[in-house]
mmCIF file as Biopython writes it, N, C-alpha, C and O atoms, coordinates in Angstrom:
data_model
#
loop_
_atom_site.group_PDB
_atom_site.id
_atom_site.type_symbol
_atom_site.label_atom_id
_atom_site.label_alt_id
_atom_site.label_comp_id
_atom_site.label_asym_id
_atom_site.label_entity_id
_atom_site.label_seq_id
_atom_site.pdbx_PDB_ins_code
_atom_site.Cartn_x
_atom_site.Cartn_y
_atom_site.Cartn_z
_atom_site.occupancy
_atom_site.B_iso_or_equiv
_atom_site.auth_seq_id
_atom_site.auth_asym_id
_atom_site.pdbx_PDB_model_num
ATOM 1   N N  . MET A ? 1  ? 108.128 69.407 113.162 1.0 0.0 1  A 1 
ATOM 2   C CA . MET A ? 1  ? 107.112 70.279 112.569 1.0 0.0 1  A 1 
ATOM 3   C C  . MET A ? 1  ? 105.725 69.914 113.131 1.0 0.0 1  A 1 
ATOM 4   O O  . MET A ? 1  ? 105.329 68.749 113.154 1.0 0.0 1  A 1 
ATOM 5   N N  . THR A ? 2  ? 105.029 70.921 113.568 1.0 0.0 2  A 1 
ATOM 6   C CA . THR A ? 2  ? 103.696 70.644 114.103 1.0 0.0 2  A 1 
ATOM 7   C C  . THR A ? 2  ? 102.687 70.474 112.987 1.0 0.0 2  A 1 
ATOM 8   O O  . THR A ? 2  ? 102.966 70.812 111.836 1.0 0.0 2  A 1 
ATOM 9   N N  . GLU A ? 3  ? 101.508 69.947 113.319 1.0 0.0 3  A 1 
ATOM 10  C CA . GLU A ? 3  ? 100.441 69.769 112.314 1.0 0.0 3  A 1 
ATOM 11  C C  . GLU A ? 3  ? 100.044 71.170 111.721 1.0 0.0 3  A 1 
ATOM 12  O O  . GLU A ? 3  ? 99.742  71.298 110.534 1.0 0.0 3  A 1 
ATOM 13  N N  . PHE A ? 4  ? 100.061 72.143 112.556 1.0 0.0 4  A 1 
ATOM 14  C CA . PHE A ? 4  ? 99.727  73.524 112.110 1.0 0.0 4  A 1 
ATOM 15  C C  . PHE A ? 4  ? 100.720 73.948 110.996 1.0 0.0 4  A 1 
ATOM 16  O O  . PHE A ? 4  ? 100.332 74.418 109.927 1.0 0.0 4  A 1 
ATOM 17  N N  . GLU A ? 5  ? 101.986 73.761 111.301 1.0 0.0 5  A 1 
ATOM 18  C CA . GLU A ? 5  ? 103.045 74.164 110.330 1.0 0.0 5  A 1 
ATOM 19  C C  . GLU A ? 5  ? 102.958 73.370 109.019 1.0 0.0 5  A 1 
ATOM 20  O O  . GLU A ? 5  ? 103.299 73.912 107.967 1.0 0.0 5  A 1 
ATOM 21  N N  . LYS A ? 6  ? 102.528 72.149 109.042 1.0 0.0 6  A 1 
ATOM 22  C CA . LYS A ? 6  ? 102.349 71.340 107.826 1.0 0.0 6  A 1 
ATOM 23  C C  . LYS A ? 6  ? 101.193 71.866 106.944 1.0 0.0 6  A 1 
ATOM 24  O O  . LYS A ? 6  ? 101.228 71.718 105.722 1.0 0.0 6  A 1 
ATOM 25  N N  . ASN A ? 7  ? 100.210 72.457 107.551 1.0 0.0 7  A 1 
ATOM 26  C CA . ASN A ? 7  ? 99.006  72.823 106.844 1.0 0.0 7  A 1 
ATOM 27  C C  . ASN A ? 7  ? 98.798  74.303 106.617 1.0 0.0 7  A 1 
ATOM 28  O O  . ASN A ? 7  ? 97.694  74.719 106.264 1.0 0.0 7  A 1 
ATOM 29  N N  . ILE A ? 8  ? 99.794  75.083 106.805 1.0 0.0 8  A 1 
ATOM 30  C CA . ILE A ? 8  ? 99.607  76.555 106.614 1.0 0.0 8  A 1 
ATOM 31  C C  . ILE A ? 8  ? 100.608 77.038 105.560 1.0 0.0 8  A 1 
ATOM 32  O O  . ILE A ? 8  ? 101.738 76.555 105.480 1.0 0.0 8  A 1 
ATOM 33  N N  . THR A ? 9  ? 100.182 77.954 104.797 1.0 0.0 9  A 1 
ATOM 34  C CA . THR A ? 9  ? 101.023 78.726 103.860 1.0 0.0 9  A 1 
ATOM 35  C C  . THR A ? 9  ? 100.728 80.225 104.088 1.0 0.0 9  A 1 
ATOM 36  O O  . THR A ? 9  ? 99.578  80.662 104.066 1.0 0.0 9  A 1 
ATOM 37  N N  . PHE A ? 10 ? 101.775 80.965 104.298 1.0 0.0 10 A 1 
ATOM 38  C CA . PHE A ? 10 ? 101.593 82.463 104.378 1.0 0.0 10 A 1 
ATOM 39  C C  . PHE A ? 10 ? 101.685 83.017 103.004 1.0 0.0 10 A 1 
ATOM 40  O O  . PHE A ? 10 ? 102.563 82.642 102.227 1.0 0.0 10 A 1 
ATOM 41  N N  . VAL A ? 11 ? 100.788 83.905 102.694 1.0 0.0 11 A 1 
ATOM 42  C CA . VAL A ? 11 ? 100.823 84.669 101.411 1.0 0.0 11 A 1 
ATOM 43  C C  . VAL A ? 11 ? 100.986 86.147 101.760 1.0 0.0 11 A 1 
ATOM 44  O O  . VAL A ? 11 ? 100.185 86.759 102.466 1.0 0.0 11 A 1 
ATOM 45  N N  . ILE A ? 12 ? 102.066 86.665 101.222 1.0 0.0 12 A 1 
ATOM 46  C CA . ILE A ? 12 ? 102.436 88.089 101.506 1.0 0.0 12 A 1 
ATOM 47  C C  . ILE A ? 12 ? 102.340 88.837 100.142 1.0 0.0 12 A 1 
ATOM 48  O O  . ILE A ? 12 ? 102.979 88.444 99.166  1.0 0.0 12 A 1 
ATOM 49  N N  . VAL A ? 13 ? 101.567 89.868 100.106 1.0 0.0 13 A 1 
ATOM 50  C CA . VAL A ? 13 ? 101.471 90.730 98.931  1.0 0.0 13 A 1 
ATOM 51  C C  . VAL A ? 13 ? 102.276 92.021 99.221  1.0 0.0 13 A 1 
ATOM 52  O O  . VAL A ? 13 ? 102.078 92.689 100.236 1.0 0.0 13 A 1 
ATOM 53  N N  . CYS A ? 14 ? 103.178 92.331 98.294  1.0 0.0 14 A 1 
ATOM 54  C CA . CYS A ? 14 ? 104.036 93.503 98.501  1.0 0.0 14 A 1 
ATOM 55  C C  . CYS A ? 14 ? 104.337 94.249 97.241  1.0 0.0 14 A 1 
ATOM 56  O O  . CYS A ? 14 ? 104.058 93.763 96.145  1.0 0.0 14 A 1 
ATOM 57  N N  . PHE A ? 15 ? 104.904 95.423 97.375  1.0 0.0 15 A 1 
ATOM 58  C CA . PHE A ? 15 ? 105.307 96.217 96.225  1.0 0.0 15 A 1 
ATOM 59  C C  . PHE A ? 15 ? 106.591 96.900 96.624  1.0 0.0 15 A 1 
ATOM 60  O O  . PHE A ? 15 ? 106.601 97.788 97.477  1.0 0.0 15 A 1 
ATOM 61  N N  . ARG A ? 16 ? 107.667 96.483 96.008  1.0 0.0 16 A 1 
ATOM 62  C CA . ARG A ? 16 ? 109.008 97.058 96.270  1.0 0.0 16 A 1 
ATOM 63  C C  . ARG A ? 16 ? 109.304 97.234 97.716  1.0 0.0 16 A 1 
ATOM 64  O O  . ARG A ? 16 ? 109.635 98.321 98.190  1.0 0.0 16 A 1 
ATOM 65  N N  . SER A ? 17 ? 109.175 96.128 98.412  1.0 0.0 17 A 1 
ATOM 66  C CA . SER A ? 17 ? 109.348 96.176 99.929  1.0 0.0 17 A 1 
ATOM 67  C C  . SER A ? 17 ? 110.644 95.460 100.356 1.0 0.0 17 A 1 
ATOM 68  O O  . SER A ? 17 ? 110.699 94.906 101.454 1.0 0.0 17 A 1 
ATOM 69  N N  . ASP A ? 18 ? 111.684 95.463 99.510  1.0 0.0 18 A 1 
ATOM 70  C CA . ASP A ? 18 ? 112.904 94.790 99.855  1.0 0.0 18 A 1 
ATOM 71  C C  . ASP A ? 18 ? 113.449 95.204 101.193 1.0 0.0 18 A 1 
ATOM 72  O O  . ASP A ? 18 ? 114.105 94.413 101.872 1.0 0.0 18 A 1 
ATOM 73  N N  . HIS A ? 19 ? 113.189 96.431 101.581 1.0 0.0 19 A 1 
ATOM 74  C CA . HIS A ? 19 ? 113.795 96.977 102.784 1.0 0.0 19 A 1 
ATOM 75  C C  . HIS A ? 19 ? 113.194 96.326 104.085 1.0 0.0 19 A 1 
ATOM 76  O O  . HIS A ? 19 ? 113.766 96.438 105.169 1.0 0.0 19 A 1 
ATOM 77  N N  . ILE A ? 20 ? 112.053 95.663 103.932 1.0 0.0 20 A 1 
ATOM 78  C CA . ILE A ? 20 ? 111.417 95.025 105.101 1.0 0.0 20 A 1 
ATOM 79  C C  . ILE A ? 20 ? 111.062 93.587 104.943 1.0 0.0 20 A 1 
ATOM 80  O O  . ILE A ? 20 ? 110.764 92.902 105.921 1.0 0.0 20 A 1 
ATOM 81  N N  . ILE A ? 21 ? 111.089 93.093 103.665 1.0 0.0 21 A 1 
ATOM 82  C CA . ILE A ? 21 ? 110.590 91.672 103.464 1.0 0.0 21 A 1 
ATOM 83  C C  . ILE A ? 21 ? 111.504 90.673 104.106 1.0 0.0 21 A 1 
ATOM 84  O O  . ILE A ? 21 ? 111.028 89.660 104.619 1.0 0.0 21 A 1 
ATOM 85  N N  . ASP A ? 22 ? 112.817 90.911 104.103 1.0 0.0 22 A 1 
ATOM 86  C CA . ASP A ? 22 ? 113.757 89.961 104.741 1.0 0.0 22 A 1 
ATOM 87  C C  . ASP A ? 22 ? 113.449 89.834 106.211 1.0 0.0 22 A 1 
ATOM 88  O O  . ASP A ? 22 ? 113.440 88.729 106.754 1.0 0.0 22 A 1 
ATOM 89  N N  . GLN A ? 23 ? 113.198 90.946 106.860 1.0 0.0 23 A 1 
ATOM 90  C CA . GLN A ? 23 ? 112.900 90.936 108.286 1.0 0.0 23 A 1 
ATOM 91  C C  . GLN A ? 23 ? 111.586 90.134 108.544 1.0 0.0 23 A 1 
ATOM 92  O O  . GLN A ? 23 ? 111.477 89.367 109.501 1.0 0.0 23 A 1 
ATOM 93  N N  . CYS A ? 24 ? 110.613 90.353 107.653 1.0 0.0 24 A 1 
ATOM 94  C CA . CYS A ? 24 ? 109.411 89.591 107.819 1.0 0.0 24 A 1 
ATOM 95  C C  . CYS A ? 24 ? 109.607 88.107 107.644 1.0 0.0 24 A 1 
ATOM 96  O O  . CYS A ? 24 ? 109.081 87.317 108.428 1.0 0.0 24 A 1 
ATOM 97  N N  . LEU A ? 25 ? 110.358 87.706 106.623 1.0 0.0 25 A 1 
ATOM 98  C CA . LEU A ? 25 ? 110.575 86.267 106.377 1.0 0.0 25 A 1 
ATOM 99  C C  . LEU A ? 25 ? 111.437 85.608 107.462 1.0 0.0 25 A 1 
ATOM 100 O O  . LEU A ? 25 ? 111.262 84.426 107.759 1.0 0.0 25 A 1 
ATOM 101 N N  . LYS A ? 26 ? 112.345 86.351 108.039 1.0 0.0 26 A 1 
ATOM 102 C CA . LYS A ? 26 ? 113.139 85.809 109.181 1.0 0.0 26 A 1 
ATOM 103 C C  . LYS A ? 26 ? 112.274 85.522 110.381 1.0 0.0 26 A 1 
ATOM 104 O O  . LYS A ? 26 ? 112.618 84.679 111.209 1.0 0.0 26 A 1 
ATOM 105 N N  . SER A ? 27 ? 111.168 86.203 110.486 1.0 0.0 27 A 1 
ATOM 106 C CA . SER A ? 27 ? 110.286 85.999 111.674 1.0 0.0 27 A 1 
ATOM 107 C C  . SER A ? 27 ? 109.371 84.765 111.509 1.0 0.0 27 A 1 
ATOM 108 O O  . SER A ? 27 ? 108.701 84.370 112.463 1.0 0.0 27 A 1 
ATOM 109 N N  . ILE A ? 28 ? 109.338 84.148 110.293 1.0 0.0 28 A 1 
ATOM 110 C CA . ILE A ? 28 ? 108.472 83.020 110.050 1.0 0.0 28 A 1 
ATOM 111 C C  . ILE A ? 28 ? 109.329 81.745 110.100 1.0 0.0 28 A 1 
ATOM 112 O O  . ILE A ? 28 ? 110.397 81.677 109.492 1.0 0.0 28 A 1 
ATOM 113 N N  . ASN A ? 29 ? 108.843 80.748 110.829 1.0 0.0 29 A 1 
ATOM 114 C CA . ASN A ? 29 ? 109.524 79.470 110.933 1.0 0.0 29 A 1 
ATOM 115 C C  . ASN A ? 29 ? 109.850 78.978 109.557 1.0 0.0 29 A 1 
ATOM 116 O O  . ASN A ? 29 ? 108.994 79.007 108.674 1.0 0.0 29 A 1 
ATOM 117 N N  . SER A ? 30 ? 111.067 78.526 109.346 1.0 0.0 30 A 1 
ATOM 118 C CA . SER A ? 30 ? 111.536 78.116 108.032 1.0 0.0 30 A 1 
ATOM 119 C C  . SER A ? 30 ? 110.846 76.786 107.536 1.0 0.0 30 A 1 
ATOM 120 O O  . SER A ? 30 ? 111.035 76.391 106.385 1.0 0.0 30 A 1 
ATOM 121 N N  . ASP A ? 31 ? 110.091 76.145 108.372 1.0 0.0 31 A 1 
ATOM 122 C CA . ASP A ? 31 ? 109.343 74.943 107.984 1.0 0.0 31 A 1 
ATOM 123 C C  . ASP A ? 31 ? 107.970 75.331 107.358 1.0 0.0 31 A 1 
ATOM 124 O O  . ASP A ? 31 ? 107.301 74.493 106.754 1.0 0.0 31 A 1 
ATOM 125 N N  . ILE A ? 32 ? 107.590 76.549 107.508 1.0 0.0 32 A 1 
ATOM 126 C CA . ILE A ? 32 ? 106.278 77.014 106.996 1.0 0.0 32 A 1 
ATOM 127 C C  . ILE A ? 32 ? 106.456 77.587 105.603 1.0 0.0 32 A 1 
ATOM 128 O O  . ILE A ? 32 ? 107.341 78.406 105.353 1.0 0.0 32 A 1 
ATOM 129 N N  . LYS A ? 33 ? 105.576 77.128 104.682 1.0 0.0 33 A 1 
ATOM 130 C CA . LYS A ? 33 ? 105.609 77.633 103.308 1.0 0.0 33 A 1 
ATOM 131 C C  . LYS A ? 33 ? 105.195 79.085 103.201 1.0 0.0 33 A 1 
ATOM 132 O O  . LYS A ? 33 ? 104.259 79.519 103.872 1.0 0.0 33 A 1 
ATOM 133 N N  . VAL A ? 34 ? 105.869 79.818 102.384 1.0 0.0 34 A 1 
ATOM 134 C CA . VAL A ? 34 ? 105.538 81.250 102.155 1.0 0.0 34 A 1 
ATOM 135 C C  . VAL A ? 34 ? 105.467 81.526 100.669 1.0 0.0 34 A 1 
ATOM 136 O O  . VAL A ? 34 ? 106.363 81.140 99.918  1.0 0.0 34 A 1 
ATOM 137 N N  . ILE A ? 35 ? 104.419 82.187 100.245 1.0 0.0 35 A 1 
ATOM 138 C CA . ILE A ? 35 ? 104.262 82.703 98.860  1.0 0.0 35 A 1 
ATOM 139 C C  . ILE A ? 35 ? 104.234 84.202 98.941  1.0 0.0 35 A 1 
ATOM 140 O O  . ILE A ? 35 ? 103.448 84.795 99.680  1.0 0.0 35 A 1 
ATOM 141 N N  . ILE A ? 36 ? 105.130 84.820 98.144  1.0 0.0 36 A 1 
ATOM 142 C CA . ILE A ? 36 ? 105.177 86.296 98.076  1.0 0.0 36 A 1 
ATOM 143 C C  . ILE A ? 36 ? 104.657 86.697 96.694  1.0 0.0 36 A 1 
ATOM 144 O O  . ILE A ? 36 ? 105.126 86.185 95.677  1.0 0.0 36 A 1 
ATOM 145 N N  . VAL A ? 37 ? 103.711 87.592 96.662  1.0 0.0 37 A 1 
ATOM 146 C CA . VAL A ? 37 ? 103.284 88.150 95.401  1.0 0.0 37 A 1 
ATOM 147 C C  . VAL A ? 37 ? 103.882 89.550 95.310  1.0 0.0 37 A 1 
ATOM 148 O O  . VAL A ? 37 ? 103.448 90.472 96.000  1.0 0.0 37 A 1 
ATOM 149 N N  . GLU A ? 38 ? 104.854 89.687 94.473  1.0 0.0 38 A 1 
ATOM 150 C CA . GLU A ? 38 ? 105.559 90.966 94.319  1.0 0.0 38 A 1 
ATOM 151 C C  . GLU A ? 38 ? 104.874 91.737 93.169  1.0 0.0 38 A 1 
ATOM 152 O O  . GLU A ? 38 ? 104.901 91.321 92.010  1.0 0.0 38 A 1 
ATOM 153 N N  . ASN A ? 39 ? 104.279 92.841 93.529  1.0 0.0 39 A 1 
ATOM 154 C CA . ASN A ? 39 ? 103.527 93.647 92.539  1.0 0.0 39 A 1 
ATOM 155 C C  . ASN A ? 39 ? 104.413 94.594 91.756  1.0 0.0 39 A 1 
ATOM 156 O O  . ASN A ? 39 ? 104.088 95.768 91.575  1.0 0.0 39 A 1 
ATOM 157 N N  . SER A ? 40 ? 105.485 94.092 91.315  1.0 0.0 40 A 1 
ATOM 158 C CA . SER A ? 40 ? 106.414 94.841 90.411  1.0 0.0 40 A 1 
ATOM 159 C C  . SER A ? 40 ? 106.980 93.897 89.400  1.0 0.0 40 A 1 
ATOM 160 O O  . SER A ? 40 ? 106.556 92.743 89.353  1.0 0.0 40 A 1 
ATOM 161 N N  . ASN A ? 41 ? 107.896 94.310 88.601  1.0 0.0 41 A 1 
ATOM 162 C CA . ASN A ? 41 ? 108.552 93.407 87.686  1.0 0.0 41 A 1 
ATOM 163 C C  . ASN A ? 41 ? 109.981 93.138 88.042  1.0 0.0 41 A 1 
ATOM 164 O O  . ASN A ? 41 ? 110.790 92.848 87.161  1.0 0.0 41 A 1 
ATOM 165 N N  . ASN A ? 42 ? 110.330 93.227 89.349  1.0 0.0 42 A 1 
ATOM 166 C CA . ASN A ? 42 ? 111.644 93.065 89.827  1.0 0.0 42 A 1 
ATOM 167 C C  . ASN A ? 42 ? 112.017 91.595 90.000  1.0 0.0 42 A 1 
ATOM 168 O O  . ASN A ? 42 ? 111.776 91.000 91.051  1.0 0.0 42 A 1 
ATOM 169 N N  . ILE A ? 43 ? 112.608 91.019 88.954  1.0 0.0 43 A 1 
ATOM 170 C CA . ILE A ? 43 ? 113.080 89.665 88.956  1.0 0.0 43 A 1 
ATOM 171 C C  . ILE A ? 43 ? 114.143 89.441 90.006  1.0 0.0 43 A 1 
ATOM 172 O O  . ILE A ? 43 ? 114.211 88.369 90.607  1.0 0.0 43 A 1 
ATOM 173 N N  . PHE A ? 44 ? 114.986 90.456 90.236  1.0 0.0 44 A 1 
ATOM 174 C CA . PHE A ? 44 ? 116.047 90.356 91.230  1.0 0.0 44 A 1 
ATOM 175 C C  . PHE A ? 44 ? 115.445 90.009 92.619  1.0 0.0 44 A 1 
ATOM 176 O O  . PHE A ? 44 ? 116.061 89.232 93.348  1.0 0.0 44 A 1 
ATOM 177 N N  . THR A ? 45 ? 114.365 90.508 92.982  1.0 0.0 45 A 1 
ATOM 178 C CA . THR A ? 45 ? 113.707 90.236 94.234  1.0 0.0 45 A 1 
ATOM 179 C C  . THR A ? 45 ? 113.336 88.742 94.299  1.0 0.0 45 A 1 
ATOM 180 O O  . THR A ? 45 ? 113.534 88.101 95.331  1.0 0.0 45 A 1 
ATOM 181 N N  . LYS A ? 46 ? 112.829 88.221 93.257  1.0 0.0 46 A 1 
ATOM 182 C CA . LYS A ? 46 ? 112.455 86.773 93.172  1.0 0.0 46 A 1 
ATOM 183 C C  . LYS A ? 46 ? 113.667 85.887 93.352  1.0 0.0 46 A 1 
ATOM 184 O O  . LYS A ? 46 ? 113.666 84.981 94.185  1.0 0.0 46 A 1 
ATOM 185 N N  . VAL A ? 47 ? 114.676 86.143 92.589  1.0 0.0 47 A 1 
ATOM 186 C CA . VAL A ? 47 ? 115.910 85.310 92.655  1.0 0.0 47 A 1 
ATOM 187 C C  . VAL A ? 47 ? 116.547 85.389 93.995  1.0 0.0 47 A 1 
ATOM 188 O O  . VAL A ? 47 ? 116.940 84.369 94.561  1.0 0.0 47 A 1 
ATOM 189 N N  . ARG A ? 48 ? 116.659 86.579 94.520  1.0 0.0 48 A 1 
ATOM 190 C CA . ARG A ? 48 ? 117.344 86.778 95.811  1.0 0.0 48 A 1 
ATOM 191 C C  . ARG A ? 48 ? 116.605 86.073 96.974  1.0 0.0 48 A 1 
ATOM 192 O O  . ARG A ? 48 ? 117.201 85.367 97.788  1.0 0.0 48 A 1 
ATOM 193 N N  . LEU A ? 49 ? 115.262 86.305 97.007  1.0 0.0 49 A 1 
ATOM 194 C CA . LEU A ? 49 ? 114.482 85.762 98.130  1.0 0.0 49 A 1 
ATOM 195 C C  . LEU A ? 49 ? 114.366 84.247 98.034  1.0 0.0 49 A 1 
ATOM 196 O O  . LEU A ? 49 ? 114.470 83.575 99.059  1.0 0.0 49 A 1 
ATOM 197 N N  . GLU A ? 50 ? 114.155 83.681 96.852  1.0 0.0 50 A 1 
ATOM 198 C CA . GLU A ? 50 ? 114.070 82.243 96.722  1.0 0.0 50 A 1 
ATOM 199 C C  . GLU A ? 50 ? 115.410 81.540 97.031  1.0 0.0 50 A 1 
ATOM 200 O O  . GLU A ? 50 ? 115.435 80.402 97.501  1.0 0.0 50 A 1 
ATOM 201 N N  . LYS A ? 51 ? 116.504 82.239 96.758  1.0 0.0 51 A 1 
ATOM 202 C CA . LYS A ? 51 ? 117.833 81.650 97.082  1.0 0.0 51 A 1 
ATOM 203 C C  . LYS A ? 51 ? 118.072 81.718 98.618  1.0 0.0 51 A 1 
ATOM 204 O O  . LYS A ? 51 ? 118.586 80.777 99.222  1.0 0.0 51 A 1 
ATOM 205 N N  . LYS A ? 52 ? 117.698 82.811 99.193  1.0 0.0 52 A 1 
ATOM 206 C CA . LYS A ? 52 ? 117.936 83.019 100.675 1.0 0.0 52 A 1 
ATOM 207 C C  . LYS A ? 52 ? 117.009 82.262 101.532 1.0 0.0 52 A 1 
ATOM 208 O O  . LYS A ? 52 ? 117.427 81.786 102.588 1.0 0.0 52 A 1 
ATOM 209 N N  . PHE A ? 53 ? 115.757 82.107 101.158 1.0 0.0 53 A 1 
ATOM 210 C CA . PHE A ? 53 ? 114.710 81.434 101.970 1.0 0.0 53 A 1 
ATOM 211 C C  . PHE A ? 53 ? 114.139 80.251 101.210 1.0 0.0 53 A 1 
ATOM 212 O O  . PHE A ? 53 ? 113.313 80.431 100.315 1.0 0.0 53 A 1 
ATOM 213 N N  . SER A ? 54 ? 114.562 79.056 101.551 1.0 0.0 54 A 1 
ATOM 214 C CA . SER A ? 54 ? 114.167 77.874 100.787 1.0 0.0 54 A 1 
ATOM 215 C C  . SER A ? 54 ? 112.676 77.515 100.917 1.0 0.0 54 A 1 
ATOM 216 O O  . SER A ? 54 ? 112.137 76.731 100.136 1.0 0.0 54 A 1 
ATOM 217 N N  . ASN A ? 55 ? 112.045 78.102 101.905 1.0 0.0 55 A 1 
ATOM 218 C CA . ASN A ? 55 ? 110.565 77.878 102.054 1.0 0.0 55 A 1 
ATOM 219 C C  . ASN A ? 55 ? 109.726 78.855 101.309 1.0 0.0 55 A 1 
ATOM 220 O O  . ASN A ? 55 ? 108.503 78.861 101.453 1.0 0.0 55 A 1 
ATOM 221 N N  . THR A ? 56 ? 110.370 79.715 100.483 1.0 0.0 56 A 1 
ATOM 222 C CA . THR A ? 56 ? 109.685 80.818 99.911  1.0 0.0 56 A 1 
ATOM 223 C C  . THR A ? 56 ? 109.628 80.705 98.350  1.0 0.0 56 A 1 
ATOM 224 O O  . THR A ? 56 ? 110.610 80.391 97.678  1.0 0.0 56 A 1 
ATOM 225 N N  . LYS A ? 57 ? 108.398 80.986 97.834  1.0 0.0 57 A 1 
ATOM 226 C CA . LYS A ? 57 ? 108.186 81.028 96.398  1.0 0.0 57 A 1 
ATOM 227 C C  . LYS A ? 57 ? 107.732 82.503 96.121  1.0 0.0 57 A 1 
ATOM 228 O O  . LYS A ? 57 ? 106.878 83.043 96.824  1.0 0.0 57 A 1 
ATOM 229 N N  . VAL A ? 58 ? 108.324 83.115 95.093  1.0 0.0 58 A 1 
ATOM 230 C CA . VAL A ? 58 ? 107.988 84.484 94.801  1.0 0.0 58 A 1 
ATOM 231 C C  . VAL A ? 58 ? 107.313 84.527 93.399  1.0 0.0 58 A 1 
ATOM 232 O O  . VAL A ? 58 ? 107.859 84.027 92.415  1.0 0.0 58 A 1 
ATOM 233 N N  . LEU A ? 59 ? 106.117 85.139 93.351  1.0 0.0 59 A 1 
ATOM 234 C CA . LEU A ? 59 ? 105.421 85.344 92.068  1.0 0.0 59 A 1 
ATOM 235 C C  . LEU A ? 59 ? 105.567 86.807 91.727  1.0 0.0 59 A 1 
ATOM 236 O O  . LEU A ? 59 ? 105.306 87.666 92.570  1.0 0.0 59 A 1 
ATOM 237 N N  . ILE A ? 60 ? 105.975 87.108 90.522  1.0 0.0 60 A 1 
ATOM 238 C CA . ILE A ? 60 ? 106.129 88.464 90.037  1.0 0.0 60 A 1 
ATOM 239 C C  . ILE A ? 60 ? 104.929 88.810 89.183  1.0 0.0 60 A 1 
ATOM 240 O O  . ILE A ? 60 ? 104.698 88.166 88.160  1.0 0.0 60 A 1 
ATOM 241 N N  . SER A ? 61 ? 104.160 89.808 89.576  1.0 0.0 61 A 1 
ATOM 242 C CA . SER A ? 61 ? 102.933 90.102 88.837  1.0 0.0 61 A 1 
ATOM 243 C C  . SER A ? 61 ? 103.232 91.072 87.602  1.0 0.0 61 A 1 
ATOM 244 O O  . SER A ? 61 ? 102.434 91.150 86.668  1.0 0.0 61 A 1 
ATOM 245 N N  . GLY A ? 62 ? 104.338 91.758 87.637  1.0 0.0 62 A 1 
ATOM 246 C CA . GLY A ? 62 ? 104.719 92.611 86.524  1.0 0.0 62 A 1 
ATOM 247 C C  . GLY A ? 62 ? 104.093 93.986 86.590  1.0 0.0 62 A 1 
ATOM 248 O O  . GLY A ? 62 ? 104.505 94.871 85.841  1.0 0.0 62 A 1 
ATOM 249 N N  . GLU A ? 63 ? 103.133 94.200 87.438  1.0 0.0 63 A 1 
ATOM 250 C CA . GLU A ? 63 ? 102.539 95.557 87.583  1.0 0.0 63 A 1 
ATOM 251 C C  . GLU A ? 63 ? 101.913 95.608 89.017  1.0 0.0 63 A 1 
ATOM 252 O O  . GLU A ? 63 ? 101.656 94.569 89.626  1.0 0.0 63 A 1 
ATOM 253 N N  . ASN A ? 64 ? 101.688 96.795 89.512  1.0 0.0 64 A 1 
ATOM 254 C CA . ASN A ? 64 ? 101.073 96.986 90.789  1.0 0.0 64 A 1 
ATOM 255 C C  . ASN A ? 64 ? 99.571  96.768 90.729  1.0 0.0 64 A 1 
ATOM 256 O O  . ASN A ? 64 ? 98.788  97.702 90.555  1.0 0.0 64 A 1 
ATOM 257 N N  . ILE A ? 65 ? 99.190  95.491 90.880  1.0 0.0 65 A 1 
ATOM 258 C CA . ILE A ? 65 ? 97.753  95.191 90.772  1.0 0.0 65 A 1 
ATOM 259 C C  . ILE A ? 65 ? 97.044  95.227 92.129  1.0 0.0 65 A 1 
ATOM 260 O O  . ILE A ? 65 ? 95.832  95.020 92.187  1.0 0.0 65 A 1 
ATOM 261 N N  . GLY A ? 66 ? 97.768  95.483 93.215  1.0 0.0 66 A 1 
ATOM 262 C CA . GLY A ? 66 ? 97.174  95.621 94.467  1.0 0.0 66 A 1 
ATOM 263 C C  . GLY A ? 66 ? 96.824  94.310 95.174  1.0 0.0 66 A 1 
ATOM 264 O O  . GLY A ? 66 ? 97.322  93.246 94.808  1.0 0.0 66 A 1 
ATOM 265 N N  . TYR A ? 67 ? 95.987  94.397 96.163  1.0 0.0 67 A 1 
ATOM 266 C CA . TYR A ? 67 ? 95.695  93.209 97.001  1.0 0.0 67 A 1 
ATOM 267 C C  . TYR A ? 67 ? 94.485  92.427 96.445  1.0 0.0 67 A 1 
ATOM 268 O O  . TYR A ? 67 ? 94.432  91.209 96.613  1.0 0.0 67 A 1 
ATOM 269 N N  . GLY A ? 68 ? 93.556  93.061 95.818  1.0 0.0 68 A 1 
ATOM 270 C CA . GLY A ? 68 ? 92.330  92.342 95.506  1.0 0.0 68 A 1 
ATOM 271 C C  . GLY A ? 68 ? 91.964  92.214 94.081  1.0 0.0 68 A 1 
ATOM 272 O O  . GLY A ? 68 ? 90.941  91.593 93.795  1.0 0.0 68 A 1 
ATOM 273 N N  . ARG A ? 69 ? 92.687  92.733 93.175  1.0 0.0 69 A 1 
ATOM 274 C CA . ARG A ? 69 ? 92.269  92.667 91.762  1.0 0.0 69 A 1 
ATOM 275 C C  . ARG A ? 69 ? 92.707  91.391 91.114  1.0 0.0 69 A 1 
ATOM 276 O O  . ARG A ? 69 ? 93.837  90.964 91.348  1.0 0.0 69 A 1 
ATOM 277 N N  . ASP A ? 70 ? 91.884  90.749 90.311  1.0 0.0 70 A 1 
ATOM 278 C CA . ASP A ? 70 ? 92.206  89.577 89.564  1.0 0.0 70 A 1 
ATOM 279 C C  . ASP A ? 70 ? 93.148  89.974 88.439  1.0 0.0 70 A 1 
ATOM 280 O O  . ASP A ? 70 ? 92.903  90.958 87.742  1.0 0.0 70 A 1 
ATOM 281 N N  . ARG A ? 71 ? 94.211  89.224 88.258  1.0 0.0 71 A 1 
ATOM 282 C CA . ARG A ? 71 ? 95.229  89.576 87.280  1.0 0.0 71 A 1 
ATOM 283 C C  . ARG A ? 71 ? 94.658  89.608 85.894  1.0 0.0 71 A 1 
ATOM 284 O O  . ARG A ? 71 ? 95.196  90.313 85.040  1.0 0.0 71 A 1 
ATOM 285 N N  . LYS A ? 72 ? 93.608  88.891 85.623  1.0 0.0 72 A 1 
ATOM 286 C CA . LYS A ? 72 ? 93.037  88.837 84.274  1.0 0.0 72 A 1 
ATOM 287 C C  . LYS A ? 72 ? 92.103  89.994 84.010  1.0 0.0 72 A 1 
ATOM 288 O O  . LYS A ? 72 ? 91.660  90.148 82.872  1.0 0.0 72 A 1 
ATOM 289 N N  . SER A ? 73 ? 91.764  90.845 85.023  1.0 0.0 73 A 1 
ATOM 290 C CA . SER A ? 73 ? 90.870  91.955 84.828  1.0 0.0 73 A 1 
ATOM 291 C C  . SER A ? 73 ? 91.518  93.075 84.120  1.0 0.0 73 A 1 
ATOM 292 O O  . SER A ? 73 ? 90.883  94.101 83.876  1.0 0.0 73 A 1 
#
């Protein structure tokens, strides 16, 4: 693992993107940390992705809050 890979985390914000998110995650080196913010309440997505990609953590927002809104707003 390079120094770059040790110090980077990809954050991906999505909304019901199961049809493309696997392809995206497969393109990222499995040594690099990934955080996905899923702007829905789909727990299945969280369970499936975290099981399939060990470098991935999925946060479920519960609603489509978009890219820039603070969850507490």
